[in-house]
N, C-alpha and C positions, 0 to 999 in steps of 0.2 A: 297609505304609506307609498312613498315614490318607489318605483321598481328597483331603481339602481341601489337602494338600501337593503333590498332583501338578499340574504345569503344565497338562497336557491338560484336567483338571477346571476349573481357573480360567479358561482360554480359552474352553472351551465353555460354562461358566456365563455369562460376560460376553457372549458372543455370543448366547446364549439371550435375555438380557436386551434386547439391541439389536434382535434380530428381533422379539421381542414387541412393543416399542415401535413399530417400523415397520409391523408387521401391524395395529396399531390405525388406521392411516390408510387401510386398505383400504375399499372401499365397504361399506355397512352390510349388503347382501344377502351379502357374502362373509364376514362376521364369524363365522358358524357353518358355514362351509364351508372355503374355502382358508385363511383366516387362522387358523382353529382348528387345522386339520391342521398347518400350519407351526409354530405355537406348541407344539403337542404333541410334535411329532417333535423340534424343537430343545431342548426341555426334557428330553426322554428321554435325551439324550446325557449330561449331567452326572448325572442320576438313576441311569442304569445304571452309570456309572462308581462312583459311591458305594455303590450296592448290591453290586456286584462286589467292591470293595475291602473291603467289610465281611464278606463271606463267604470269608475267606482260609483256610477249612478245606481246601480243595483248589485247586490250580492250575486244574483244570477248571472249577470254579465261577467263579472270577475271569474266565478266559478267555471263558466263556459270555456273561457279562454285558457284557464289553468288546466282544464280537462283536455283541451286540445293539445297543450304542451305536454301532458302526460302521454298522450298518443304518440306524439313525436319522439318522445323520450323511448317508449317501447320500439318505435319503428327503427330508431337509430340502433338499438341493440340487435335487431334483425339483420340490418345491413352490415353490422361489425361481424356477425356470425358468418354470413356469406363471405365477407373478406377474408376470414380466417380459412374458412373451408376451401376457398379459391387460392389459398397461400399467398395472399397479398399482405396478410397480417400474421404474426406469429401468434400461437396460442397465448403466450404470456402477455403480449400486447393487448389482444382482444380481451383477455380476462381483466387486465388493468382498466381498460376502458369501460368494461361491462359493469365492473363493481362500482365505478364512479356513477354511471347511469342509474344503477340501482339505488345509490344514495339519493341522487336527484329525484328519482321516483318517490322514495319515501317523503322527501321535503314537499314535493308537489302534493302528495296525498294530504299532508299536514295543512297545507294552504287550502286545498279543496275543502277540508274539514272546518277550517276557520270561516269560510264564507258560505257553509251549508246552513 
């Protein structure tokens, strides 16, 4: 299946765009630290889904890239917690994003199971 037809790709791509925009409001001194890490991990999710789905020569290849996407999903959640605790994000915004990453994580687990 082409990656762009997967709901998990669509949701993670959209969320990465939203997180990118929010991170641009972080203080200037965090743009090359926390904000950059958050942008990188959030974009890594749809990128690894796309790469994995493009390597459908074996289930193991697909699964490996989706597992990397899962790690990036969890990493993004940690950076959001830092952002909240450093008061760059409100608790409400962090919770909103975290819930969406939890949903993406469940979807990624389903995809991993499909290719196991």
